[in-house]
N, C-alpha and C positions, 0 to 999 in steps of 0.2 A: 475467287471467281469473278472477281472485277464487278463493272458496273450491270448494273440491271436493266435490258432491253424491255422497252413498250410491251412486247407479246407475254413476257414471264409477270410483268407485274399484273396482267391484265388475267392473268391464270391463278395467280396467287387472290387477287382480289374476287373473283369467284368463289375458290375453296373457301374464303373467309365468309365470303357471303353465307353457304354452306355451312359452315361452322355454325354462325350465329343464329340461321333459322334453326338449328338441330340441336343446339346449345341453350338458345334461348336469352342469350346476353351475346355481347364482343369482350367488353369489359365489364370489370367490378367496380358499378359507381353508385349501386343500389344493395339493400337488404335482398330482396328478388334475385338480383344478379349472385349476389353474396351465396342464397343457399341454394342455387342451381349451382354453382362453381363447387361449392359442397358435397353435393350430389353426385356429381360428375367424378369429384378425386373419391370418394367413397365408391363407388360403380369399377370404376378400376383398380382399386385396391382389393374390391373384393374379387376380382375376375385375376388376380395376380397371386391370392393368398393360400398359401400351403405348395406352392409351388418353387424348386430349384431357384437359389438366387441369380444363378447365371442365366436359368431359363426369361427370370421377370426381366432382367438389365436388355435382354433382346427384343421386351412387348413394343410392340407397336404405338401403346400410348405413354411409353415415360417421357419422350418428349412433353407431349401436353402437360404433362402430370411437372414438369421443369419448368414450364411456363406458368400454371395454375398455381401452383406453391409459393411464389412471392407474392404473388397478384392477392391470395386471399389471406397470408401473413399482413400485406400492405395494410389492404383495407380492413382487417381485427386491430391492426396498432392504431390506426385513425379512428375508426369508428368504435370499436370495442374493446379500448383498452385497457387492461388487466394490471389491477394496483399489486402491488408488492405484498404480498401477505406471509405472514410471520411461518414457519415450517410447521408448527401446530397446527394450526388452522388449512395448510395442503394436506396433510394428513390425515385430520377428519372430515374434509370431505372427499379423500378416497376411500378410508374407510367407508363413510354413508354410500357412495358411489358402489362399491364391491359388497356391499354389506357385511362389514367385518367388527366385531369387536375387540376390544381392547386386549383381551386374552385371546384373539385368534393373530396378535403378532410377534411371535417369540423372539423373532431376527432382532426387534427391539431389545426385549426385557419382559421382566415380568407386568401384571397388570397396574402396579404401582409404577413401574417407570413409565409406562405408558400414559398413564393417565398425569403424571408429571409435565412429561412433554405436551400433550393436549392445550391444558392448562399454563403454559407458557413458564413454569415453574423450571421445568431444566431443559436444555439445547440437547439436538441431536450430535453423537459424536461421527468421526469419519466410518466407522465400522456399520453403524445403524444406517448413516446414509448412503452405504454402498447396497446394504441388503435391501432399505426399502425403494431406491433406483432400480436396481435389479427385480424386484419383485414387482413394480408396479411399471415396468420398463419406461422408463423416464430417467432423463440425465439427472446429476448430481446437484446439479445446480438448482434444481427444484426446492431441495431440502435446506439451501444454506441459508442463513438469517441476510 
């Protein structure tokens, strides 16, 4: 594209001012900015949920997601760092979030096996990690010690 001329920069400035006015933030510097950015991402995701992938790829707000996602991640890493948790603790949190009991996780094993994993007495194996990642739509890394 080359160098930007003054007219182009003026148009961008006007457009960005309009975005800031509607979005309520220009950069994610505060908790309020962060909350607003998350709300925008959620609204975009809701607008595209259930539609074919190729249709979502053409959604006009994809570029905004590409800008907001790393900004949100950077803010979270700086302000809300997540301490590494043992796999059993992550599983316990997911069970609570989804209202699951130990017996609701047959992909791990019987209730005794789940109990041992939650207590940290037993490690998840590769098959169990793969099944949990698939069930909770997460990367397998989340369940690695």
